[in-house]
C-alpha positions, -999 to 999 in steps of 0.1 A, spaced: -413 389 511 -442 419 503 -453 409 467 -461 443 448 -472 451 410 -464 483 395 -497 494 377 -467 505 348 -479 471 331 -514 493 324 -502 526 321 -519 532 288 -554 525 304 -572 538 331 -569 526 365 -608 513 362 -628 493 395 -623 462 369 -585 462 365 -582 466 404 -607 439 409 -587 416 386 -558 423 403 -570 417 438 -585 383 427 -552 371 416 -543 374 451 -519 402 447 -523 431 481 -500 457 472 -495 482 444 -471 507 432 -491 534 411 -474 550 381 -486 586 380 -490 591 343 -517 614 323 -550 591 316 -540 564 342 -544 575 375 -554 614 382 -537 623 410 -542 659 409 -578 656 412 -589 652 448 -621 636 440 -605 611 417 -582 602 444 -608 597 470 -627 574 445 -595 555 441 -590 551 476 -627 541 481 -618 510 456 -588 500 471 -604 497 504 -629 477 488 -607 455 471 -584 452 500 -552 468 480 -528 484 496 -506 510 480 -472 503 487 -453 533 467 -461 558 441 -437 566 408 -437 602 405 -448 615 372 -425 618 341 -442 640 322 -474 665 327 -507 667 310 -540 660 310 -547 644 279 -561 603 279 -538 594 253 -505 578 261 -475 597 260 -490 631 251 -479 652 281 -448 675 285 -420 660 299 -404 668 335 -374 667 347 -363 678 387 -327 682 373 -336 706 344 -311 736 341 -338 758 335 -353 772 367 -390 779 354 -390 743 339 -374 726 371 -398 746 393 -431 731 371 -418 696 377 -414 700 414 -448 717 416 -460 682 394 -444 660 419 -456 674 449 -493 669 433 -484 637 434 -469 636 469 -504 650 481 -523 619 472 -505 604 507 -529 633 523 -561 610 513 -541 575 504 -510 564 526 -482 548 511 -443 546 519 -423 556 490 -422 579 459 -400 561 432 -381 596 416 -360 597 385 -332 620 388 -333 632 350 -356 625 320 -344 606 292 -303 596 290 -285 628 304 -250 629 308 -236 634 345 -237 672 341 -228 692 375 -252 720 368 -278 689 365 -269 676 399 -271 710 413 -308 715 403 -317 680 416 -303 687 450 -321 721 445 -355 703 441 -350 674 465 -341 694 493 -375 711 489 -393 677 481 -376 657 505 -396 679 534 -424 681 515 -426 639 513 -414 638 551 -444 656 562 -467 637 544 -453 601 556 -435 597 525 -400 588 518 -380 595 483 -362 565 467 -342 574 437 -344 550 411 -310 537 391 -316 547 352 -297 535 322 -278 570 317 -248 587 333 -268 610 354 -290 579 372 -262 555 373 -253 537 403 -220 554 413 -237 588 404 -265 580 425 -243 573 456 -219 602 449 -247 627 448 -261 614 481 -226 615 497 -220 651 489 -257 667 495 -261 649 528 -297 645 520 -298 622 545 -340 613 546 -335 602 506 -335 564 499 -333 544 466 -349 521 444 -329 495 430 -340 488 394 -325 452 382 -336 455 346 -319 492 344 -286 476 361 -285 448 339 -283 474 307 -253 494 322 -229 480 351 -246 446 358 -270 435 387 -241 425 415 -219 453 408 -248 478 406 -266 464 439 -231 467 459 -227 502 449 -264 510 462 -273 487 485 -268 506 520 -296 528 512 -316 507 489 -355 509 501 -377 490 473 -371 477 443 -385 475 403 -379 439 391 -380 429 357 -358 413 328 -346 422 296 -318 409 267 -289 436 278 -297 459 247 -332 479 252 -355 488 285 -379 459 279 -394 453 311 -400 417 307 -407 387 331 -382 378 351 -366 346 334 -375 360 302 -344 380 295 -306 376 300 -307 389 337 -285 361 362 -312 354 383 -289 335 407 -269 367 413 -300 386 418 -312 365 444 -281 365 462 -282 404 464 -321 400 476 -311 374 503 -289 398 521 -299 437 519 -291 459 550 -333 455 552 -360 431 539 -371 444 503 -402 442 487 -404 422 453 -423 450 432 -427 436 397 -424 467 371 -436 451 336 -444 465 305 -474 460 285 -469 438 253 -493 428 224 -510 409 225 -516 416 264 -492 391 281 -481 382 310 -516 376 323 -518 375 363 -516 337 367 -482 342 351 -473 371 373 -484 353 405 -461 322 396 -432 347 387 -439 357 423 -433 321 436 -405 317 418 -384 349 431 -394 341 466 -383 302 463 -353 318 444 -343 344 472 -352 315 500 -325 292 482 -299 320 482 -301 328 519 -276 301 532 -251 313 504 -254 349 510 -248 341 542 -215 323 535 -202 349 513 
C-alpha cells in the first residue's frame, strides 16, 4: 500500500529543506501538503518552483494537496480569514473558490493526484442553501481541477454538512461525477463510527486520512493511541473498490511527538493489519 505522510503534522512551521530531508531520510516517499499560511506558499510561483526542486532533490512525490481552509499571508498560525465553498454569501464564496484555484494551479508545476476539500468550515448544519452554494463552487472547481490532472476528493468532517450520508446524498443529487471522497477515520469515529461511515462512502472513496482519537475531540493521534477499533478499520481498508493509500494525518503535539521513526513503525503495523484482514474481508 502507498504510504503518505500529511504535512499537517508540521502545519505551524514552514516546509523547509531540512524538514523535507528528515521525511525522506525516514523512508517516506510521498506526502500530502497542507495549504496553510506560513506553511506552504502555494500562491507564489517562485516558491512553488523552489518546492518542486526540493521534492526532486529528496525523491519525494506529492500525492495530494489539502485545500486551504483560510486565506492569509501571515507567518503566524491561525492568523488567516476562514474560507468556505459553501458560504451562502456570494462574495465570500467566490473569494474561497479563487483561493482554492490558486492551490490547484500548483499542479501546473508539481503534479499531484487529489485535492482534498472540506465542504464547509467548522461545525455547520446541513442547510439546503449551503449545499446549493457548495454545488455552485464545485461545479466550477471540478472542471478547473480536471484540466490540471487533479481530482477533487471531498472529506467527511464531524458536522452535519460533511457527514458521510450528507456527502453521499450531495453527490447523488448533484451528479458531479468527477468528484471523489476522502475517508477520514478520525472524523468518522467522532460521528457515526468507522464501519458504518465507510460503508456509506465506500463506492466513491479514493484517498484517506488516518489518525485516532478518544471519541470526544479531533485529536489527530497516531493510530492505536485512541479508541478506534482498528480491526474494523482494517476490514474496510482490506476490501475497498480500488486500492487506497495510507495517508497519516497527525497533529503537532508538545513535546514534538510522534517522531518519524514512530510514524514508520505505525505504517508497518497498519500494513500488517490490512494484510491480515484481507482473508476475513473476502469471506464477509
